[in-house]
C-alpha positions, 0 to 999 in steps of 0.5 A: 192387316192395318189400313191402306188408303187409296187415292185413285185418281189423284186429281188436278194433275195431268194423267192418272195416278193412283197412290196407296198408302199403308197406314200405321195408325194416323201415319203412313208407314209405306206409300206406292205410287203407280201410273195407271195411264198408257201411251206409246209415242216412242213406238210410233217414232221408230222408222221416221225421219228424225227431223219430223220427230218433234211433232209427234213427241211434242204429243207426249203431253198437252199441258207442258206443250212445247217442252217435248218439241224442244227436247226432240229437235235438240236430240237430233241436233245432238245427234247430227251436230247442227248448230243453230243461230243466236237468234234461234237460242234466244227465241227458244229461250223466250219460248221456254221461259213463257211455258214455265211462267205460264205453267207455274202460275196455273199450277199454283192457282188451279192445281195446288192452291185448293189444298191449301185454300178453303173456297167455302170459307171465302164466303165468311170474308169481310171484303174491306178486310181482304182489301186492307190484306192484299194492300198490305203485302202487294200493289197490284191494282186490283185490290179494291173492296168493291173487287173483292165483293164482286168475287164474293158474290160469284163464289156465293152463286156457285155454293147456293146453286149446289153447283161448285163447278170448277170448285167441286169435289174439294174437302172444304171445311177440313180442319187442316185449312188454316187460311182465314177467311180474308186470305181465302177470299183473296186466293180465289180472287187471284185464281179467277184472275189467273184464268184470264191472265193466261190468254195473254201471256201464251201469245208470246207462243203463237208469235215465235211458233205459230199456235198454242198448244205445241207451238212449231219447231224446226231442227236447225232453229226456229220456224219464224223468220224476221222481217226488218221492215216496220210491219213487213212481212218476210220469208217463211223458212222450210219447215216453218209455220207458213205465216208471215215473218217476226216484225215490230208488230210481233216484238211489241206483243211479245214485250207486253206478254213479258211485262204482263208475266213479270208484273203478275208474277212480282205483284200477285204469285210470289206475294200470295206464295208468302202470305199462304206459306206463313199459315202452314209452317209445319209443312217446312218439316214434311214430305222431303222424300229422298234428299238427292236432287238433279238437273240436266240443265237449261237456258243456254247462252248460245247455240253450242252444247256447252254446259258452262253456259247455262243459266240452270246448271247441270249436275247432282245434290246427294244427301242434301249436301249443297257444298258438292255438286256431282258431274252428270254425263247423259251419254254415259251409259253407266249413270242413267239407267231405267228398271222395270222390276216393279213396272208392268214391262218386261226387258229382253234382259230380265226384269232385275237390269236397268237400261240406258235410254239409247238401249231403252225397251218399251214394248216387250211382252210382259206376261206377269200380273196386271189390272184390274185390282183391289189393291196394288200388288206391290210385291209384284209389278204395279205401275206403267212407270219405270224407275229411272236411276243415277248411278243406281240412285233415285233422284228427285228432280223439278223447281226445288232441285233447279233452285237448290242447284242455282243456290249451290252454284252461286246464283246471286238472285237465287241466293238472294231469293231463297234467304229472303223467303227463309227470313221472311217465314222464319224457317231453317234452311232444312225448310228447303227440303220440304213440301213447303220448300218444293212449293216455294222453289216453284215460285222462286224460280218463276220470278228468276226465268221471268226477269231473265226473259227481258234480257233475252228479249233485249238481246234479241232486239239488239241483234236485229238493230244490229242487221243479224236477222237469222233464225235458222241453220240449213248447212246440214239439211241434206241427209246424204251428209249424215253418218250412217249411225248417230246417236244423240240426247236433247235435254232440258228443264221442263217446268216439272223437272229434268226432261231429256230424249235420247235418239238413235239414227240409222241410215237416216231414220229413227231406229230407237227413241226413248223419253225419260221425263220428270214425272218418271223420275218423281213417280216411278216405283220401287226399283230392283233393289226396293228403293222408293222413288220420290212420291213414295219416299215423300209421304212416309211418316206423314200424319193423315188426319181423316182417312176419308179426306186425305188432304195431306196426301194431296198436299204432298203429291201437288207439290212435284206437279205430277205429269203422268201423261208423259210419264207412261208408255203402252203395250198391249197384252201381247206386246203389240202396237195398238195404233199405226200412224201414217202420214200421207 
């Protein structure tokens, strides 16, 4: 039997992921993705008031912070036909946009860059030459020789102490690292800079939502009132955060945060991505995966469910064909289904049949083999993740899917940025469908969303100046007006990809609740037809230079930005609840 490489846990991600790669010589013949961590939010939500669901659902993940809250309130609003005011939509767009910029910058520098950047090599860099390099690609102010010399001293202190701290456990010196020492020093400096930068940008969430992570939300709008008096206090909305209203001081903080985001993206993140990618062009032909891409869409221009008003369009791209966008209906029970043929779950209808989330099951007893194990039993069940499919086909979701969808739909900025990137790197259009393309797409969409944040902010300020201060719709708050049975789906584009929560409300309480998250789409195991998910497919055929230091596996997996905490579910061996959470 040929060698099997096991990476467990895959680090620098959220949650616990195991990758097993069956080798054929120095190449991966087959790869298997296993979510080894469990959760149980959907079970906890049953029997509760749907207006409270967001507070529980948002705890699915601590990295995405607000995205599950947004999907949850949108699901309830969709089920109960709650329209929201324009100001509420603008504020939600600003909060989601800030999440993107913060999340993508942090992922690039703190979770993914170390796959390409050799920290120890930075000790060999000439600070003056590093300064020249930095100034040649950007006008960012912090680029003097003295600045880089100070950073180099910090790295040296880490290394000489034998305690690399945040840089521990890297494959430093691996022959697959290709950056010159000066580029490594520049990237490490920006790694440290991003740690400081993030403290200011999250203030936007605290202004609108009261805190970060896990800001407050409310069905029917947003929990912050608007005060038209300079520096004055407004009225706290029912279900709100209990703080003061949004006033000129808060708006000034929001504007400053947007300015800092755009500056860092334009002067640091985008130039660094292009500079680093220039040394790794061979990765423009590696790590594609399945070639199918899906977006639910996001950033509506108003408070309606009209998918024609989305900055990120909804649709499906099959087999790399950017000339055809297939329609997607989240309520069509024949389109989206989750399978458990190779998951540690059973369905009441059997393991071979898929279920639409409205009828989804997560807590039935599974009687087959489970951990512990030496190797995954890939012929049976081997993951706590399910296998979502669109019309029976696996789909990649995330930044690459969104950029491709915007590009194919004629978004002028997306087309300009993509074409500029391909030209700058001198790579073909096919490079989009790769590990490098996936990483670049994350950077490009960050600029698109950061730029649009200024427009949403300007529109909000214009509404306030025109006398429109409404942020919440309480006309249908009374549960006695609700239908006895209601179904709804709340969709959004989370940083890691298409996210949706499906809710069934019966007699005023939650009867069923299912979240199908981006990393379930990307990291799920094989389905009932033996089709691989995107992680597994992207690794197939990958060359691995050193099985003891499989940096190639990390590069491709990290390009998806895994969030396994979002993707798993929880049961005990007998199918019983493990915990009950009560609200007094």
